[in-house]
N, C-alpha and C positions, 0 to 999 in steps of 0.2 A: 310728162309726168299723166299718167290719168285722175282724170276726172271723177272722183270714186262719187260724187250726190250724184252729177250722172248714172256710173255702174246702180249704184243701189236702185235707183228711180225704175233701171233698168230691169234690175234682179228683180222686185218686186213684181214688174208689167209683165215679164214676159215667163217667169218661172213660177212663182207663187198664185196670182192673180189667175194663169190661166189653167192652173191647178186646181181649179174648184176650189180656191180658199175666199171666202168671202167675206167673214167678220171682218168688220172697219177696222176694227179696235186694233186687230193681228197686224193687220198690213199697214196701217200709221206707227205701230214699234216696230215693226222691221224694216219702214220705212227709215224711222228718227235712231235707230246706232249704226254705228259703223263699223262695218264689219271688220275692214280691213285692221282696224286695233288689235284683233282677237287670233291674229295671225303672224307667224313671223316677222319682220322688215324688208328681208329677202321676197315675198311670198306674196306683199300689199295687192301686186296689180293683179294677181290670182282670187283677190278673195269675191270677188262676184261672180265666180263662173259656177256651170251648175257640175260642181262637181265636191264631194269629200276633199279636205283638205286637210292635209298633216299641220300638228303645231307643236311636233315632241313629243320624246316619252313612249314612244309608240301609242302616240293616241292622235286624234282628230273630231275634227266639225265636220256634223252629218248635211249635207244637200239643205238647200234651203229651201226647197219644197217640200224634201223629208219634214225639214225640223217643223214649216208652217202648216203642214197637213195633219203632223202628231200632234199639234197645239189648238186646233183648230176643233177637232174632234175631242181634246180633253175638255173642254167648255170649261177656264182656263178663269178662276175666281178661287176666293178665299188663301190661304198658307201653302206653294206650291215647293216640295221635295225636288231638287235635281241631280242624280243620279252620274256621276260622274262628268263632274263642267268645267273639266281641262281650261281649256282659257277663262272662257268666262260670257262666250258669245250669249249660249241660250238662256245663260239667269238672264243676262242686260236686257233679253228680248221680251222675258216676262214681266220682270219688275216694273214693266208699264199697266201691266193686267194684275199685278198680283202681290204679298211679299213669298220672297224667295228665302230658303236654303239651297243653296248652295253646297254639294258635296265634292269633295274633289279626295283624292290617297293621295295623288305624286305630292311630292309637295312642292317641287320648282314650279309644278300647274296652280299652284292651291292661290302662293302669292300673284303667280300672273294676272287670276282670275282675281282674286284682291286688287291689287293694282290699279288693275283696267277698270272696274267699277267705281271705286273711290274716284277716278277720273272721271266717269260718266254720273258722277252724283247721283248712284245708285245706293240711296240710303235703305231700301227697303231689303233689301237681299245682306244676306248672310253666308260668307263660307267660311266652313268647317272642314278639319283634315278628319278621315277616317279611312276603312275596307268601305268599298263601295258595296258590297254585300250586303253589308248588315245595315244598310241607308242611315238615318240618323234618328234612334228611337225616343231623343231624348225631348225635342220639341214636335214628338206624332203625336196626335195622328191627322193626315195631312187631305186635306182638299185632294190634291194629285201629285202625282209623284211620277216625272218623267224618267225617264233612259234616256242618256244623253250620249247613244250607242248601241249598238248590236249586243244582244248578248245570249247564249243560246239556250236558257232555261232562269225562270221569274222565282227565285226565292221564295217561301212563304215568309220569309222574315221582314219583306218589303212590303207583301199582301197583305199585314197585318198590322203597317203603319195607316193603311187607307184607314181615314174617317167612314160611315153610315153610307153609300152611293155615292164616296172616292173613286177615280179613277187611277190608273197606272196605265201609261202607253210607253208600249218602246215599240224598238223591231227586233226580232222573235228568230228564230235559230240560222242555218249556215246557208251565205248563195251556195246555187239560185235562189232556192228557194224560202228563206225568206221573209217574213210580213210582217207589215206593224201590226201590233193587237191592239187594243182596248180590251183591258179589264177594270174593272168593276167589281166594288164592295158593296154584298145586300146580305141582309143579313149574318153577320159574321161570316161568313164566305164568299170567297170569289171568282168570277169567273169568265172565259177569255174571250174573245172572236176578232178572227182576223178584218184589221178593216181594207188594207192596200195591200199593195205588195213591195217592195224597199229594201235594200241594203243601209248599210253604215257602220262606222268606223268603228270595232268591237270595243268590248269595256271590259279590262280584264276582270279576270274572278270570277266567273259567270258561264266555265264548261257545264255542261251535262256531266254530272255523273257518270265513269263505267259503266259498262253493264259487261259483267262477266257471262259465259253464255260454257260450260258443262259438256 
């Protein structure tokens, strides 16, 4: 049987630290969360690979390196909205650093996220169910919004849920041209800039509107 604790240390040392992730709080959080709990049991031995991992319902967990770099760039603090939390892994990591609202639209995945987070004693995380594209305005504004997967377009409805100075991060675009992007809200306006090349499992509902040419 795989030594999951050793595999987790290897993931942190060889995937996270070597990717210029230096935030010691974040490194400790990723070391603390058992990623194997958040994938199907049949895939547990693959949980610490440098790869996106399917978790069912057409969804997946992004590579540990991509998640870590996004979270470091987000300067996590305050209250964080995770859009598309799937089975709850990213929320489990973030809850070591901030309060979390974890949004999932698939009822089965949302229940898995609740069960996983409860089993880990993640008391400052709330799992909510609803369309991902609408975010969760009920408790907005947020210090940080993490898109827990790749999108073609970032809707204004999500950007409007940021506090002044708040950050939204995610992987935007279609592979192989997708990039991790950081949006920042200033003076009621939001602007984004690419921060590194990245791919991630797609989130449903974020396709760019079709453009018709006559």
